[in-house]
C-alpha positions in Angstrom: -3.7 27.2 28.9 -2.4 23.7 29.4 -4.0 20.7 27.9 -3.9 17.1 29.1 -2.4 14.4 26.9 -5.9 13.1 26.1 -7.0 16.5 25.0 -4.0 17.0 22.7 -4.6 13.5 21.3 -8.3 14.4 20.5 -7.3 17.7 18.9 -4.7 15.9 16.8 -7.2 13.3 15.7 -9.8 16.0 14.9 -7.2 17.9 12.8 -6.3 14.7 11.0 -9.9 14.0 10.2 -10.4 17.5 8.8 -7.2 17.2 6.8 -8.2 13.9 5.2 -11.7 15.3 4.4 -10.0 18.2 2.7 -7.8 15.9 0.7 -10.8 13.9 -0.5 -12.8 17.0 -1.4 -9.9 18.4 -3.4 -8.8 15.0 -5.0 -9.7 16.2 -8.5 -6.9 18.8 -8.2 -4.5 17.0 -5.9 -4.3 13.7 -7.9 -3.0 15.2 -11.1 -0.5 17.3 -9.1 0.7 14.2 -7.2 1.2 12.3 -10.5 3.1 15.2 -11.8 5.3 15.3 -8.7 6.2 11.7 -9.0 6.8 11.8 -12.7 9.0 14.8 -12.1 11.0 13.0 -9.4 11.4 9.9 -11.7 12.5 11.9 -14.7 14.7 14.4 -12.9 17.7 12.0 -12.8 17.4 11.8 -16.7 17.4 15.6 -16.9 20.5 15.7 -14.6 22.3 13.1 -16.9 21.4 15.1 -20.0 22.7 18.3 -18.4 26.0 16.6 -17.6 26.2 15.8 -21.3 26.2 19.5 -22.0 22.5 19.8 -23.0 20.8 23.0 -21.9 18.0 22.7 -19.4 15.3 23.9 -21.8 16.2 21.4 -24.4 16.6 18.6 -21.9 13.1 19.3 -20.6 11.8 19.3 -24.2 13.4 15.9 -24.9 11.8 14.4 -21.7 8.4 15.8 -22.6 8.6 14.3 -26.1 9.5 10.9 -24.7 6.7 11.0 -22.1 4.1 12.1 -24.7 5.3 9.4 -27.0 4.8 6.8 -24.3 1.3 8.1 -23.5 0.4 8.2 -27.2 1.6 4.6 -27.7 -0.3 3.4 -24.7 -3.5 5.2 -25.7 -3.3 3.9 -29.3 -2.8 0.3 -28.2 -5.2 0.2 -25.4 -7.8 2.4 -27.2 -8.0 0.1 -30.2 -8.2 -3.0 -28.0 -10.9 -1.5 -25.8 -13.0 -0.5 -28.8 -12.9 -4.1 -30.1 -13.5 -5.5 -26.7 -16.6 -3.3 -26.3 -17.9 -4.4 -29.7 -17.7 -8.0 -28.6 -18.8 -7.5 -25.0 -22.5 -8.4 -25.8 -21.4 -11.7 -27.3 -19.2 -12.4 -24.3 -22.1 -11.6 -21.9 -24.4 -14.1 -23.7 -21.7 -16.8 -23.6 -21.0 -16.1 -19.9 -24.7 -16.4 -19.1 -24.9 -19.7 -20.9 -21.8 -20.9 -18.9 -23.3 -19.8 -15.6 -26.5 -21.7 -16.4 -24.4 -24.8 -17.2 -22.8 -24.5 -13.8 -26.1 -24.3 -12.1 -27.3 -27.5 -13.9 -24.1 -29.3 -13.1 -24.5 -28.5 -9.4 -28.1 -29.7 -9.4 -27.0 -33.0 -11.2 -24.6 -33.5 -8.3 -27.4 -33.0 -5.7 -26.4 -29.5 -4.8 -29.5 -27.4 -4.9 -29.0 -23.8 -5.7 -31.4 -21.0 -6.7 -30.5 -19.9 -10.2 -31.5 -16.3 -9.4 -29.4 -16.2 -6.3 -26.4 -17.6 -8.3 -26.9 -15.0 -11.0 -27.1 -12.2 -8.5 -23.8 -13.3 -6.8 -22.0 -14.2 -10.1 -23.5 -11.9 -12.7 -21.6 -12.2 -16.0 -23.2 -9.0 -17.4 -22.0 -7.0 -14.4 -18.6 -8.5 -14.5 -18.1 -7.6 -18.2 -19.6 -4.2 -17.8 -17.3 -3.5 -14.9 -14.2 -4.5 -16.9 -15.3 -2.2 -19.9 -16.2 0.7 -17.6 -12.9 0.5 -15.7 -10.8 0.4 -18.9 -12.7 3.3 -20.4 -12.5 5.4 -17.2 -8.7 4.8 -17.0 -8.0 5.9 -20.6 -10.4 8.8 -20.4 -8.9 10.0 -17.1 -5.4 9.8 -18.6 -6.4 11.9 -21.6 -8.3 14.4 -19.5 -5.4 15.2 -17.1 -2.5 14.8 -19.6 -2.2 18.5 -20.4 -2.3 19.6 -16.7 0.2 16.9 -15.7 2.7 17.6 -18.4 2.7 21.4 -17.8 3.2 20.8 -14.1 6.0 18.3 -14.8 7.8 21.0 -17.0 7.6 23.6 -14.1 8.8 21.0 -11.6 11.8 20.0 -13.6 12.9 23.6 -14.0 12.3 24.1 -10.2 14.2 21.0 -9.2 17.1 21.9 -11.4 17.5 25.2 -9.5 16.7 23.8 -6.0 20.3 23.1 -4.9 21.4 26.7 -5.7 18.4 28.0 -3.7 19.2 25.9 -0.7 22.9 26.9 -0.9 22.0 30.6 -0.8 19.2 30.2 1.8 21.0 27.7 4.1 24.6 28.0 3.3 27.1 25.6 1.8 26.8 23.1 4.8 23.1 22.8 4.3 22.8 22.7 0.5 20.6 19.6 0.7 18.0 18.2 3.0 18.9 14.7 4.2 15.3 13.6 4.6 14.5 14.8 1.1 17.6 13.1 -0.3 16.9 9.9 1.4 13.3 9.9 0.2 14.2 10.7 -3.4 16.9 8.0 -3.5 14.5 5.4 -2.0 11.7 6.4 -4.3 13.8 6.3 -7.4 15.2 2.9 -6.5 11.8 1.5 -5.6 10.2 2.8 -8.9 13.1 1.6 -11.0 13.0 -1.9 -9.7 9.2 -2.0 -9.7 9.1 -0.8 -13.3 11.5 -3.5 -14.5 9.5 -6.2 -12.6 6.2 -4.8 -13.9 7.5 -4.8 -17.4 8.6 -8.4 -17.1 5.2 -9.3 -15.5 3.3 -7.6 -18.4 5.5 -9.3 -21.0 4.9 -12.8 -19.5 1.2 -12.1 -19.2 1.1 -11.1 -22.9 3.0 -14.3 -23.9 0.7 -16.5 -21.8 -2.4 -15.0 -23.3 -0.9 -15.2 -26.8 0.0 -18.9 -26.2 -3.5 -19.7 -25.0 -4.9 -17.7 -28.0 -7.0 -15.4 -25.7 -8.3 -12.3 -27.5 -6.6 -8.9 -26.8 -3.4 -10.4 -25.4 -1.6 -7.1 -25.7 -4.3 -5.3 -23.7 -4.0 -7.8 -20.9 -0.3 -7.5 -20.9 -0.6 -3.7 -20.5 -3.1 -4.2 -17.7 -0.8 -6.6 -15.9 2.1 -4.0 -16.3 0.1 -1.1 -14.9 -1.7 -3.0 -12.0 1.6 -4.6 -10.8 2.4 -1.1 -9.4 -0.6 -1.6 -7.0 0.8 -3.6 -4.1 -0.8 -6.9 -2.9 -4.0 -6.9 -5.0 -3.0 -5.3 -8.4 -1.7 -8.5 -10.0 -4.7 -10.5 -8.9 -7.1 -7.9 -10.4 -5.2 -8.0 -13.6 -5.7 -11.7 -13.9 -9.6 -11.5 -13.8 -10.4 -10.2 -17.3 -8.2 -12.7 -19.3 -9.4 -15.7 -17.2 -13.0 -14.6 -17.8 -12.3 -14.3 -21.5 -10.5 -17.7 -21.6 -13.7 -19.1 -20.0 -15.9 -17.5 -22.7 -13.7 -18.5 -25.6 -12.5 -22.0 -24.7 -14.3 -23.2 -21.6 -13.4 -24.0 -18.1 -10.2 -26.0 -18.8 -8.3 -23.3 -20.5 -9.6 -20.7 -18.0 -8.0 -22.8 -15.2 -4.7 -23.1 -17.2 -4.8 -19.3 -17.6 -5.4 -18.8 -13.9 -2.6 -21.1 -13.0 -0.3 -19.3 -15.3 -1.0 -15.9 -13.7 -0.6 -17.4 -10.2 2.9 -18.8 -11.3 3.9 -15.4 -12.7 2.7 -13.4 -9.7 4.1 -15.8 -7.1 7.5 -16.0 -8.8 7.9 -12.3 -9.0 6.0 -11.2 -5.9 7.4 -13.9 -3.5 10.9 -14.7 -4.8 12.4 -12.3 -7.4 11.1 -8.9 -6.1 12.0 -9.5 -2.5 15.5 -10.7 -3.4 16.2 -7.7 -5.7 14.5 -5.1 -3.6 15.2 -6.4 -0.2 12.7 -7.8 2.2 11.0 -4.5 2.8 10.4 -0.9 1.8 11.1 0.4 5.2 7.4 -0.2 5.8 5.7 -3.1 7.6 3.6 -5.5 5.6 0.4 -4.5 7.5 1.2 -0.8 6.9 1.6 -1.5 3.1 -1.8 -3.1 3.0 -3.5 -0.5 5.2 -1.9 2.3 3.2 -3.3 0.7 0.0 -6.8 0.9 1.5 -6.4 4.3 3.0 -4.9 6.1 0.0 -7.3 4.3 -2.4 -10.2 5.6 -0.3 -8.9 9.1 -0.3 -7.7 9.4 -3.9 -9.3 6.5 -5.7 -7.3 4.2 -8.1 -4.4 6.7 -8.4 -4.1 6.7 -4.6 -3.7 2.9 -4.7 -1.0 3.3 -7.3 0.9 5.9 -5.2 0.1 4.4 -1.8 3.7 3.3 -1.0 5.5 6.6 -2.0 2.9 8.6 -0.1 3.3 6.5 3.0 7.1 6.8 2.7 6.6 10.6 2.7 4.5 10.3 5.9 7.1 8.0 7.6 10.0 10.3 6.8 8.1 13.3 8.0 7.4 11.6 11.3 11.1 10.6 11.6 12.1 14.3 11.4 10.3 15.1 14.7 11.2 13.7 18.1 7.6 13.5 19.3 6.5 11.4 16.3 9.6 9.2 15.9 7.8 6.4 17.7 5.1 6.4 15.1 7.7 6.2 12.3 9.2 3.1 14.0 5.7 1.5 14.2 5.2 2.2 10.5 8.5 0.7 9.7 9.5 -2.9 9.0 11.3 -5.1 11.5 14.7 -3.4 12.2 16.4 -6.6 11.6 15.2 -6.8 8.0 17.1 -5.1 5.1 15.2 -2.3 3.3 15.7 -0.3 0.2 18.4 1.7 1.8 20.2 -1.5 2.8 19.2 -4.2 0.3 20.4 -7.7 0.5 23.6 -8.5 -1.3 
């Protein structure tokens, strides 16, 4: 039976919808596995380097696991203590924010701008803002602790599997096909992207910490960690990271220092996001700007905050998969950046 082009398109779209619905339904299992996959890809070059130094695979994996668990323990200790203190003071912060919001309403009325205080409070509700910050931080740390064991075990198996993959490919496909070009290209692009992004995120977090320390904002280390983590989320992550410290500066010191804090974050984010990062990384990731934004929304909707964190690598996988088939190459071209722009594979000199 032959189908028309429209029928095939409808069937493809229906299959896509079912596939996405399945991903959302199984997100609690898929998300830890995705995190494990990307941690495995990031740490595999370290394992390769250790093996070249004569360290046996089992011991190399053990060293990597100790390092990863040490990083997680340090993060949880620092963030956990800060979050507990933040929660203890959150009621006091809420009262101060409510007083500030009432002051804003009075100032608007004094300047002949009539506004309903209940409407203003429903739109800008300090209690909800503070509660949202506390809940988000708690959920992140709890989620990290809940899935740590599953993620670490999966990473161990992936590292052992990746170490034997070249030999398997050589036996299965022959010496001339001992590697898969698309996989090699994706791994190289992903490692380069994450390496550059990690350095830039680290510098962003450090500068945010120094800014908050200079302005004497409480929990400066926590806001530096938040800026480091959210800088991995494209486009909006850095803006979200600026909200809690600006709010806290408003509570502690008033409008003037909150504005200074906001300006400081804008300078940091614009400097790295618009000047340093594009120059180091190249103008693009092999993805158009619109696709980066849409992938952030799509993967965030499918997998939640972790989907936003992994939106670019996941979209890169989809693009490379489309490039491998002649009938979908045109879609890969549409997903890509302007052919005249340098990408991760051909960065600016």
